[in-house]
C-alpha positions in Angstrom: -0.1 0.0 0.1 2.8 2.2 0.9 4.3 1.9 -2.6 0.7 2.6 -4.0 0.5 5.9 -2.2 3.9 6.7 -3.8 2.8 6.2 -7.1 -0.4 8.1 -6.8 1.2 10.9 -4.8 3.6 11.4 -7.7 1.0 11.6 -10.3 -1.1 14.2 -8.1 1.8 16.2 -7.9 2.6 16.0 -11.5 -1.4 16.6 -12.6 -3.3 18.5 -10.0 -1.6 21.7 -9.8 -1.8 22.4 -13.5 -5.5 21.1 -13.7 -6.2 23.6 -10.8 -4.6 26.4 -12.8 -6.8 25.6 -15.8 -9.9 25.3 -13.8 -9.1 28.6 -12.0 -8.8 30.3 -15.3 -11.9 28.6 -16.4 -14.0 29.5 -13.7 -12.7 33.5 -13.5 -13.8 33.4 -17.3 -17.4 32.1 -16.1 -17.8 34.4 -13.3 -16.0 37.5 -13.8 -19.4 38.7 -15.1 -20.6 39.4 -11.9 -17.7 42.0 -11.3 -18.2 43.5 -14.8 -21.8 44.0 -13.8 -20.8 46.6 -10.9 -20.2 49.0 -13.9 -21.5 47.1 -17.1 -25.0 47.0 -16.0 -25.2 50.8 -15.7 -23.2 51.7 -19.0 -25.6 49.3 -20.9 -28.9 49.8 -18.8 -29.4 46.4 -18.3 -31.9 45.5 -15.7 -31.5 42.7 -12.9 -33.7 40.3 -15.4 -31.4 41.1 -18.2 -28.3 40.5 -16.3 -29.9 37.3 -14.5 -30.4 35.8 -17.6 -27.5 36.8 -19.7 -25.4 35.6 -16.9 -27.4 32.1 -16.8 -27.5 31.6 -20.8 -24.2 30.7 -20.5 -25.1 27.3 -18.8 -27.8 26.7 -21.6 -25.0 26.2 -24.0 -23.0 24.5 -21.6 -25.6 22.3 -21.3 -26.1 21.6 -24.8 -22.5 20.1 -25.5 -21.8 18.5 -22.4 -22.4 15.0 -23.6 -21.1 15.5 -27.1 -18.0 16.7 -26.0 -17.5 14.1 -23.2 -17.8 11.5 -25.8 -15.6 13.1 -28.3 -12.9 13.5 -25.3 -13.2 9.9 -24.3 -12.4 8.8 -28.0 -10.0 11.1 -29.0 -8.2 11.6 -26.0 -7.6 14.7 -23.4 -4.7 16.5 -24.5 -6.1 17.5 -28.0 -9.4 18.1 -26.7 -8.5 20.3 -23.9 -6.4 22.1 -26.2 -8.9 22.9 -28.6 -11.4 23.9 -25.8 -9.1 26.3 -23.9 -8.1 28.3 -27.0 -11.9 28.5 -28.2 -13.0 29.8 -24.7 -10.2 32.4 -24.0 -11.1 33.9 -27.4 -14.8 33.9 -26.8 -14.4 35.3 -23.3 -12.0 38.1 -24.7 -14.7 38.9 -27.1 -17.2 39.7 -24.3 -15.6 43.3 -24.2 -17.8 43.7 -27.6 -21.0 43.7 -26.0 -23.0 46.3 -27.0 -27.0 45.3 -25.6 -28.8 42.5 -24.3 -28.6 40.8 -27.7 -24.9 40.3 -27.8 -24.4 39.9 -24.1 -26.8 36.8 -24.6 -24.9 35.5 -27.7 -21.4 35.5 -26.4 -22.7 34.1 -23.1 -24.2 31.1 -25.1 -21.1 30.8 -27.1 -18.7 30.8 -24.4 -20.8 28.2 -22.6 -20.5 26.0 -25.8 -16.9 26.6 -25.9 -16.1 25.4 -22.3 -18.9 22.5 -21.9 -16.4 20.0 -22.3 -13.7 21.3 -19.9 -15.0 20.3 -16.6 -16.5 16.9 -17.2 -13.2 15.9 -19.5 -11.4 16.7 -16.2 -13.3 14.7 -13.7 -13.0 11.6 -16.5 -9.4 12.2 -16.8 -9.1 11.9 -12.7 -10.8 8.6 -13.2 -8.1 7.5 -15.7 -5.2 8.2 -13.0 -6.7 7.6 -9.5 -9.0 5.0 -7.5 -11.6 5.5 -5.6 -9.7 5.6 -2.3 -7.8 8.6 -3.7 -10.1 10.3 -5.8 -12.3 12.6 -3.7 -9.4 14.3 -1.8 -8.0 15.1 -5.5 -11.3 16.2 -6.8 -11.8 18.3 -3.8 -8.7 20.0 -4.5 -9.2 20.2 -8.3 -12.9 21.7 -7.8 -11.6 24.2 -5.0 -10.2 26.2 -7.9 -13.8 27.6 -8.3 -13.4 29.2 -5.1 -9.8 30.1 -5.4 -11.2 32.1 -8.8 -12.5 34.3 -6.4 -9.9 34.9 -3.7 -7.6 35.9 -6.9 -10.3 36.8 -9.3 -12.5 39.2 -6.9 -9.7 41.6 -6.0 -8.2 41.5 -9.4 -11.3 42.4 -11.2 -12.0 45.1 -8.7 -8.5 46.4 -9.8 -9.2 45.9 -13.3 -12.2 48.0 -13.3 -10.4 50.7 -12.2 -8.8 51.0 -15.9 -12.4 52.6 -16.9 -11.6 55.2 -19.7 -8.1 53.7 -20.7 -7.6 54.0 -24.1 -11.0 54.6 -24.6 -12.4 51.4 -23.1 -14.9 50.7 -20.0 -13.3 48.9 -17.2 -15.7 45.8 -17.8 -14.3 45.7 -21.1 -10.5 45.7 -20.0 -11.7 43.1 -17.4 -13.0 40.6 -20.5 -9.6 41.4 -22.4 -7.5 40.8 -19.5 -9.1 37.8 -18.1 -9.9 35.9 -21.3 -6.4 35.6 -23.0 -4.7 33.5 -20.4 -7.0 30.6 -21.5 -5.7 31.0 -25.0 -2.1 30.9 -23.9 -2.5 27.8 -21.4 -3.7 25.9 -24.3 -0.4 25.4 -25.4 1.0 24.4 -22.1 -1.7 21.8 -22.2 -0.5 20.1 -25.0 2.9 19.4 -23.1 1.6 18.9 -19.5 -1.4 16.8 -19.9 -0.6 13.0 -21.1 -3.8 11.1 -22.7 -3.5 8.8 -20.0 -0.8 6.8 -17.6 0.2 4.6 -20.3 1.3 8.0 -22.0 3.2 9.6 -19.5 6.8 9.5 -20.1 7.6 10.5 -16.2 6.2 7.2 -15.0 8.3 4.0 -14.9 6.7 0.8 -16.3 6.4 -0.4 -13.0 4.5 2.4 -12.0 2.1 2.4 -15.2 1.5 -1.5 -14.1 0.7 -0.4 -10.5 -1.7 2.2 -11.7 -3.5 0.1 -14.1 -3.5 -3.2 -11.8 -5.5 -1.0 -9.2 -7.9 0.6 -11.4 -8.7 -2.5 -13.1 -9.6 -4.3 -9.9 -12.3 -1.9 -8.7 -14.0 -1.4 -12.1 -17.1 -2.2 -11.0 -19.2 -1.7 -14.0 -16.5 -2.6 -16.7 -16.4 -0.4 -19.8 -20.0 0.2 -21.0 -21.2 2.0 -23.9 -22.2 5.8 -23.6 -25.9 5.5 -24.0 -26.0 3.0 -20.9 -25.3 5.8 -18.6 -28.3 7.5 -19.3 -30.4 4.3 -18.4 -28.6 3.9 -15.0 -31.0 5.0 -12.2 -28.0 6.0 -10.1 -26.8 8.4 -12.6 -30.2 9.9 -13.1 -30.9 10.5 -9.4 -27.4 11.9 -8.5 -28.0 14.3 -11.5 -31.5 15.6 -10.0 -29.8 16.5 -6.7 -27.1 18.4 -8.3 -29.6 20.9 -9.5 -30.6 22.0 -6.0 -26.7 22.6 -5.2 -25.6 24.2 -8.5 -28.8 26.9 -8.7 -27.8 28.4 -5.3 -24.2 28.2 -5.8 -24.1 29.6 -9.2 -26.9 32.2 -8.2 -24.9 33.1 -5.1 -21.5 33.4 -7.3 -22.8 35.7 -9.9 -24.9 38.0 -7.6 -22.7 38.3 -4.7 -20.7 41.4 -5.9 -23.8 43.1 -6.3 -25.4 41.9 -3.1 -21.9 43.4 -1.5 -22.0 46.5 -3.1 -25.8 47.2 -2.1 -24.5 47.2 1.4 -22.3 50.4 0.6 -18.8 48.7 0.0 -16.7 50.3 -2.9 -15.8 48.1 -5.6 -12.3 47.5 -4.3 -13.7 46.7 -1.0 -16.1 44.5 -2.5 -13.6 42.4 -4.3 -11.5 41.5 -0.9 -14.7 40.5 1.1 -15.5 38.4 -1.7 -11.9 36.7 -1.9 -12.2 36.3 2.2 -15.2 34.5 1.8 -14.3 32.1 -1.2 -10.7 31.8 0.7 -12.6 30.0 3.5 -14.9 28.1 1.3 -11.9 26.6 -0.6 -10.1 25.5 2.7 -13.4 24.1 3.6 -13.8 21.9 0.3 -10.3 20.6 1.1 -11.1 19.5 4.3 -14.3 17.8 3.7 -13.3 16.3 0.6 -10.3 14.6 2.9 -13.0 13.8 5.4 -15.1 12.1 2.8 -12.1 9.9 1.7 -10.9 9.0 5.1 -14.3 8.0 6.3 -15.1 6.6 2.4 -18.5 8.1 2.7 -19.9 10.2 0.3 -23.9 10.8 0.5 -23.9 12.2 4.3 -21.1 14.5 3.0 -23.1 16.0 0.5 -26.4 16.3 2.5 -25.1 17.6 5.5 -23.6 20.9 4.3 -26.5 21.2 2.1 -28.7 21.4 5.1 -26.3 24.0 6.8 -26.3 26.1 3.6 -30.2 26.1 3.7 -29.8 27.6 7.1 -27.5 30.0 6.1 -29.7 31.1 3.4 -33.0 31.5 5.6 -30.5 33.8 8.0 -29.5 35.8 5.2 -33.1 36.4 4.2 -34.6 37.0 7.6 -31.2 39.5 9.0 -31.3 43.3 8.7 -28.0 44.2 9.7 -25.5 44.0 6.9 -23.0 42.3 9.0 -25.2 39.5 9.7 -26.3 39.1 6.0 -22.5 38.7 5.4 -22.2 36.3 7.9 -24.8 34.0 6.8 -23.5 34.4 3.2 -20.1 33.3 4.6 -21.7 30.0 5.8 -23.8 29.6 2.6 -20.8 29.6 0.1 -18.5 27.3 2.5 -21.1 24.8 2.9 -22.7 24.4 -0.5 -18.9 24.4 -1.9 -18.1 21.7 0.7 -21.4 19.9 -1.2 -20.5 20.2 -4.5 -16.6 19.4 -4.0 -17.7 15.9 -2.5 -20.7 15.6 -5.0 -18.5 15.1 -8.0 -16.7 12.0 -6.8 -20.2 10.1 -6.5 -21.1 10.4 -10.6 -17.6 9.1 -11.7 -17.6 6.3 -9.5 -20.7 4.4 -11.1 -19.4 3.4 -14.5 -16.2 3.6 -16.4 -15.2 4.0 -20.2 -17.6 5.8 -22.5 -20.6 5.2 -20.0 -18.2 6.6 -17.2 -17.5 10.0 -19.3 -21.2 10.3 -20.0 -22.6 9.9 -16.4 -20.0 12.7 -15.3 -21.2 14.7 -18.6 -25.3 14.0 -17.6 -24.5 15.2 -14.1 -22.8 18.4 -15.2 -25.6 19.1 -17.6 -28.2 19.2 -14.8 -25.4 21.2 -12.9 -25.8 23.6 -15.9 -29.2 24.1 -15.9 -28.8 24.9 -12.2 -26.5 27.2 -13.2 -29.0 28.8 -15.6 -31.8 28.8 -13.1 -30.0 30.4 -10.2 -28.9 33.6 -11.6 -32.2 34.1 -13.5 -34.3 33.1 -10.5 -32.5 36.1 -8.5 -32.7 38.6 -11.2 -36.6 37.9 -11.6 -37.1 37.8 -8.0 -35.2 41.1 -7.1 -37.0 42.9 -9.9 -40.4 42.1 -8.5 -39.7 42.5 -4.8 -36.7 44.7 -4.8 -34.9 42.1 -2.4 -32.7 39.2 -2.7 -34.8 37.4 0.2 -37.5 35.6 -1.8 -34.7 33.9 -3.9 -32.7 33.1 -0.9 -35.5 31.6 0.6 -36.1 29.4 -2.7 -32.6 28.3 -2.6 -33.1 26.9 1.2 -36.2 25.0 0.1 -34.5 23.5 -2.8 -31.2 22.4 -0.6 -33.6 20.7 2.1 -35.2 18.9 -0.8 -31.8 17.6 -2.4 -30.1 16.9 1.0 -33.3 14.6 2.1 -33.1 12.9 -1.3 -29.4 12.3 -0.9 -30.1 10.7 2.6 -32.9 8.5 1.1 -31.1 7.2 -2.1 -27.8 6.2 0.5 -29.8 3.3 1.8 -30.1 2.0 -2.0 -26.9 3.3 -3.5 -24.4 3.4 -0.6 -24.5 -0.8 -0.6 -23.8 -1.0 -4.3 -20.6 1.5 -4.1 -19.3 0.0 -1.0 -19.3 -3.4 -2.7 -17.2 -1.6 -5.5 -14.7 -0.3 -3.2 -14.5 -3.2 -1.2 -13.0 -5.2 -4.5 -9.3 -4.0 -3.9 -9.0 -5.1 -0.7 -10.6 -8.4 -1.1 -8.2 -9.2 -4.4 
């Protein structure tokens, strides 16, 4: 076991930092629209509904391409596909600086979703090619923690870029899209060199190390390599995909609207950036520690349900509070808890099947996550325009999280024994 630990640790040190960097850039390009809105909405006269729909329509394009992109990645290999994805999304993200009204805003956000669609499920699938279940949750949590790190770095950076307003005749939000879109294009060339298609093609692994990885993964191949369409008939995949809608609608709603929520409390753009960075810095730490706890205890479902309930309580607290500091404290709890739930969640759909079906199961879950990503920001925008506050949307998110958490606990009895059997196979061998 000590030798296996060394081999998988070696793989992690080679892959996880660069993968996390790519996801960091990916997520900054997804959510920087929330900071652009601090000045863009006034410049272009966007209402809350217009911004909410435009922020969320990204996920419709994202959802549309999930499964096709995942199948292509599984067949053609990660290296070339990730290069193409990075290059295209970087250029489209930079092109968002050309937005002139609602139509162009919707169109570019939709195209950005199409371009980015294959990245996240491709990376989750990529991890399954390298790491067995016993190691996977902690490394997935480290990788997924980049979405919190994106705010730690991106929030103050975006706030500072907005101060370039007027330089060379561009608005601050235009500079934001330009400067934050180009790193993805440049990193696409690094991906060609640093991401081998799998252990067998890794020049930095010895033959014995490659055999160790292959043998360990083969031992716990519970479902074998199945066709892609079989994942869509698996009840485990369907139920797990339904639950993530509750998680993603709340987390993406908060992520894309949090800068405006903080601004409404009277903070400047620079203060806003640092407040958001602190909130997500704690969320990143929580994700990593909670993912490690899930691995140590070899338990997934309760580790998803519990933070969902805590986040629901935080939403209720934020909806009822009148003091801005209490609202911030409640949102602090919400962001940390729902991020922890999401970090562990992604080890569940990736554990059911392997091969094309495995890639499709992750893509299906991410399709549902994308649906939540569309609904969350849009719901906040619509309800805010109608009620004048964020309280009603927070209440709706709390209700969805409670329902989703209860479903996770209910399916644990039916699904956990099957997963536990699959995890026990290596020790039996």
